[in-house]
Each structure stands twice: as structure tokens, then as C-alpha cells.
C-alpha positions in Angstrom: 164.2 174.3 120.2 164.1 170.5 120.3 163.5 169.5 116.9 166.5 172.7 115.8 168.8 170.9 119.2 168.2 166.7 117.4 169.0 169.0 113.6 171.9 170.5 115.0 172.9 167.8 116.4 172.7 165.4 113.7 174.5 167.6 111.1 177.4 167.8 113.0 178.1 164.1 113.4 177.4 163.8 110.0 179.7 166.6 108.4 182.9 164.8 111.1 182.4 161.6 109.4 182.7 162.7 106.6 186.1 165.3 107.7 187.4 162.6 109.3 186.8 159.7 106.6 188.2 162.5 103.2 191.6 162.8 105.7 191.9 158.7 106.3 191.4 158.1 102.3 193.5 160.6 101.2 196.2 159.3 103.1 196.2 156.3 101.6 196.1 156.8 98.7 199.7 155.3 97.6 202.6 157.7 96.9 202.5 161.5 99.2 203.4 164.8 98.4 207.0 164.6 99.3 207.0 162.5 96.6 205.9 164.8 93.8 207.0 168.1 95.4 211.2 167.0 95.0 212.9 166.3 91.6 213.3 163.1 90.1 217.6 163.5 90.6 216.5 164.2 94.8 218.5 162.3 97.6 216.6 159.6 100.1 217.1 161.9 102.6 216.3 165.0 100.1 213.3 163.4 100.4 213.1 162.6 104.4 213.7 166.1 105.1 211.0 167.2 103.2 208.3 164.4 104.8 209.1 165.9 107.8 209.2 170.2 107.3 205.5 169.1 105.7 204.7 167.1 108.9 204.5 163.7 106.5 206.6 162.2 109.1 204.4 162.1 111.6 201.9 158.2 112.9 198.7 159.6 110.8 196.4 159.6 114.0 199.2 162.0 114.8 198.6 164.1 111.8 195.3 163.8 112.1 194.7 165.1 115.9 197.6 168.2 114.1 194.7 168.7 111.4 191.6 168.8 114.0 193.2 170.9 116.2 194.4 174.3 113.5 190.4 174.0 112.3 189.6 174.9 115.9 191.8 177.3 116.1 190.3 178.5 112.3 193.8 177.6 111.2 193.2 175.7 107.8 197.2 175.2 107.2 199.7 175.6 104.1 199.6 174.6 100.7 202.4 172.2 100.3 202.6 173.0 96.3 201.0 176.6 96.4 203.3 177.4 99.6 200.4 179.8 100.3 197.8 179.5 103.2 194.7 176.7 101.9 191.8 179.9 103.1 193.8 182.5 101.1 193.3 179.8 98.3 189.7 179.0 99.7 188.5 182.5 99.6 190.0 183.1 95.6 188.2 180.4 94.5 185.5 180.1 96.1 183.3 183.4 94.8 184.0 181.8 91.1 182.1 178.4 91.7 179.4 180.1 94.0 178.0 182.6 91.1 178.6 178.8 88.7 176.4 177.6 90.6 174.0 179.4 92.3 173.5 180.8 88.8 173.4 177.5 87.6 170.2 176.6 90.0 168.8 179.2 90.0 168.0 177.9 86.0 168.0 175.1 86.4 165.0 175.0 88.5 162.8 178.0 86.6 163.2 176.1 83.4 163.2 172.5 85.0 159.8 173.7 86.8 158.4 175.1 83.8 158.7 172.3 82.0 157.6 170.4 84.5 154.4 171.8 84.3 154.0 172.7 80.3 154.7 168.5 80.4 151.7 168.6 82.6 149.6 169.9 80.7 149.8 168.6 77.5 150.1 165.8 79.0 149.8 162.7 76.3 150.8 164.7 73.4 154.0 165.3 70.8 155.0 168.7 73.1 155.3 165.5 75.8 156.5 163.4 74.3 160.4 165.2 72.6 160.3 166.7 76.0 160.8 163.8 77.7 163.2 162.0 75.2 165.4 165.4 75.6 164.9 165.8 79.0 166.0 161.7 79.4 168.8 161.8 77.3 170.5 165.0 79.0 169.8 163.9 82.4 171.2 160.8 81.7 174.2 162.1 79.9 177.9 162.7 81.4 178.6 166.4 82.6 182.2 166.1 80.7 180.5 164.4 78.2 178.4 167.4 77.5 180.5 170.1 78.5 183.6 168.3 75.7 179.8 168.0 73.0 179.1 172.0 73.9 183.0 173.2 73.2 183.2 170.9 69.7 180.1 173.1 68.9 180.3 176.0 70.3 184.4 176.7 69.0 185.1 174.1 66.3 182.0 173.2 64.4 180.9 176.9 65.2 184.2 177.4 62.3 183.1 174.7 59.9 178.5 176.1 60.2 179.3 179.7 59.5 178.2 181.2 62.9 178.2 184.0 63.4 180.5 185.9 65.8 177.9 185.4 68.7 177.4 182.3 68.7 181.4 181.5 68.4 181.8 180.7 72.3 185.0 181.6 74.1 185.9 177.5 75.9 187.9 177.8 77.8 188.5 180.1 81.7 186.5 183.1 83.0 188.3 185.9 80.7 191.1 186.3 78.1 193.9 185.5 79.0 195.4 188.6 76.3 192.0 190.4 77.3 192.1 194.0 79.0 188.5 194.7 78.9 187.2 196.9 82.4 184.2 197.7 83.3 180.9 196.2 81.6 183.3 195.5 79.0 185.0 193.0 81.2 181.6 192.5 82.7 180.2 191.1 79.5 183.0 189.0 78.9 183.0 186.8 81.8 179.2 186.5 81.4 179.9 185.3 77.7 182.7 183.0 79.8 180.0 181.4 81.4 177.6 181.0 79.5 178.8 177.3 78.4 180.4 176.1 81.8 176.8 176.9 83.5 174.5 176.0 80.4 176.4 172.6 81.4 175.3 172.6 84.9 171.1 173.8 84.2 171.0 171.8 81.4 171.4 167.9 83.6 170.0 169.6 86.6 166.5 170.8 84.8 166.5 167.7 82.8 165.6 165.8 86.0 163.9 168.9 87.9 161.5 168.3 85.1 160.2 164.8 85.0 160.1 165.5 88.7 157.3 168.9 88.6 155.9 166.4 85.9 155.1 163.8 88.4 154.7 165.9 90.8 151.2 168.4 89.2 149.6 165.2 87.8 149.8 164.0 90.9 148.1 166.7 92.2 145.9 167.1 89.1 143.9 164.4 90.5 143.6 166.2 94.1 139.6 167.4 95.0 140.6 170.8 95.2 141.9 170.8 91.5 138.5 168.8 90.0 137.1 171.7 91.5 138.2 174.9 91.0 138.2 173.2 86.7 134.5 172.6 87.9 133.8 176.5 88.4 135.6 176.5 85.3 138.5 177.9 86.4 141.5 178.3 83.8 143.8 175.5 83.1 146.4 178.3 83.3 145.7 179.6 86.4 145.0 176.4 87.8 148.2 175.0 87.5 149.6 178.3 88.8 148.2 179.1 91.9 146.8 175.4 93.1 149.1 173.1 91.5 152.2 174.8 91.8 151.8 176.2 95.5 151.5 172.9 96.2 154.1 171.4 95.1 156.3 173.9 96.7 157.0 172.1 100.0 158.3 169.1 97.8 160.6 171.4 95.0 161.7 172.5 98.5 163.2 169.5 99.6 164.5 168.3 95.6 166.4 172.2 95.9 168.4 171.2 98.9 169.2 167.8 97.9 170.0 169.4 94.1 172.8 171.1 96.0 175.7 168.1 96.3 174.9 167.7 92.4 176.4 170.9 91.7 178.5 170.8 93.8 179.8 167.6 92.3 179.4 169.0 88.8 181.4 172.0 89.1 184.2 169.9 89.8 184.4 168.2 86.0 182.8 171.6 84.6 185.9 173.7 86.3 188.2 170.8 85.0 187.2 170.7 81.9 186.7 174.5 81.3 189.0 175.7 83.3 187.7 177.9 85.7 189.1 178.6 88.9 186.5 177.5 90.8 186.6 175.1 93.9 186.0 172.4 91.4 189.5 172.7 89.4 191.5 173.1 92.9 190.0 170.2 94.4 191.3 168.3 91.2 194.6 170.0 90.5 195.3 169.5 94.0 194.4 165.8 95.0 196.4 165.2 91.5 199.9 167.2 94.0 198.0 165.4 97.4 197.9 168.3 98.2 196.6 167.5 101.6 195.3 170.6 102.8 193.9 172.2 100.1 192.0 168.8 100.1 191.0 168.7 103.6 189.6 172.5 103.6 187.7 172.1 99.9 185.9 168.8 101.7 185.0 171.5 105.0 184.2 174.0 102.8 181.9 171.0 100.5 180.7 169.3 103.0 178.9 172.7 105.1 178.1 173.5 102.2 176.3 170.1 101.3 174.6 170.4 105.2 172.8 173.5 105.9 171.7 173.5 102.4 170.0 169.9 103.7 168.8 171.9 107.1 167.8 174.8 105.3 165.6 173.0 103.0 163.8 170.7 106.8 163.3 174.4 108.6 161.7 176.0 105.5 159.5 172.7 105.5 159.2 172.9 108.9 157.5 175.9 108.4 155.5 175.9 105.2 153.7 172.5 105.2 151.4 172.2 108.4 152.0 168.8 108.8 155.0 169.1 109.6 154.0 171.1 112.8 
């Protein structure tokens, strides 16, 4: 219980620091929402009136206290640009980002761990060297570059090289603008639109996980229990699955939690490039428009997701690894 209270206090402090620092940096950035929302021909009086309406005429400490008071009451304010409650704006975008992020995260670990174990089993062979080169290249590539490359490949490239229709994937949006599909046809359309963004997020994450899983498997391969299992004639597949993977689970849990921030950060660029109406695209639009309530609302969500994921990883590791107890 004492450990849980200590961890909870640390998480709350970290949450407050992240949110407060974001509030400060957002408001110190050049320009404000009033300058962007008024017409170019607006008079100084109109700009001043709008700033007063938006509450931007108050000092920064007063704005901060007002915002914190609203958050404690469950009120995140109203979007400057959309003129809607921030809670409603986030409620539309968050499920899309969660579906995209969780799908890519599951694929990241399934593919990454499988490839890493395969490389460990084939250490020094040509398959290991080829997969290592591919993994390093993908992991080093920025997410926006990889996204643009896939868009070019499956749109213009598909047309040039005569790809079949099922390989000509849509590049933008969650559904086609003129689509009237319903039921299973609508779900299939969303899945086709999700293939490219999910591939980008999962590929970069899986490349990193594969390197980690390979290194962990090779470290465990020299353990006494693994040598004993091989000496008894246990088949290699069972050694890799029952002995190596079972002992690699605790560090993989930690790695899972550490991967959450990467998925969150990557989705900002990926959703912007693929025009998905999720939290990433919402955040980019809000920053460009100096829409402080939306920026802070999205920051609250992102910070909470990352801190909760790390907290759950700590508790899971505590349960899985007896040495932690």
C-alpha cells in the first residue's frame, strides 16, 4: 500500500508539472488566438474586445488559476476556433486515436517479438543480417517520411506499376468523402483507410522491439536453465517459447509502457499526413490556431495516458517478477 501511495503521489506531481509547463509554453508562444480569429481589416478595438471575450486580457497567473479551477470542476473550457466545449471536441477525436494507437501497438509487439526471437534463433545467419539492416533502416526513418513514402508507393506508384485494385490503398481520411456505405461495407472501408497509418506506426515500433527482443533472447540463451533444457534434448522451438519468452515477459512489459509515448508522438504526424480526425490532427490544428483550451485539453489526455500506462506497467512488473517483491 505504501508503494502505491508513493507511486500515486509521484504520478500526480509529474502530471501537474507536464500540464503546467505546457500551459506556460503555449501562452508564451508569439501571437494569440485573437490575432488569428479576427479579419485582417479588424480595428484594434475589435481585437481588444475579442481578447476580453476569450479571457486573454488577464495576466498569465490569473489565466492559469482560472483554467485549473475549471479543470477541477470538470470544465475544460470552450474551443476558441470551433466554439464548442473542449470535452465534446476531444470525445470525437479520442476514440479514433485510441483505435489507431492500440491496433498499431498490438501489431508492434506481435511482429517485433516474433522477428526478434527469429533473429536470435538464426544469429549470425544471413536472415539475421538482412532483418537487422531492414529494422535499423525503418527505425531510423522519421514517421512522416515513411508515411509520405507509403502514400507515394500505394497511390502514384500503384498506378505507374499497375498494381491490382486491392493494393491501391486510400491515402487520406477515415472514409471516402462521397461514401454511402453502411454496415460491413463501411467497416471494410475504414479498415482499408487504416492500413497505411497503422503500418507506419507499427513498422517503426516493431523495428525497435525486434532489436530489444533479439538482445534479450541472446542474453537469456546463456542462462543455466536454457543450457539444461537443451542438454536434455528439448526442441529449439520449445526452448525459445517456454523458457526464453517466459523469462523475457517482465522487461517486455516495461518496454510496452515505454512504447506508449512513442505511439502518441508518432500519431501526431501520422494523423496529420493521412488526414485522420484524431487527437494528433486536432492537436496540430489547435497549435496552429493558438486554440489554448484544446491544446491544454489534449495535453491532459496525452499526459494521463502515458502516466497511467507507466503506472500499470510498474504494478504488472511487481506482480510478474518475484524479485521486485
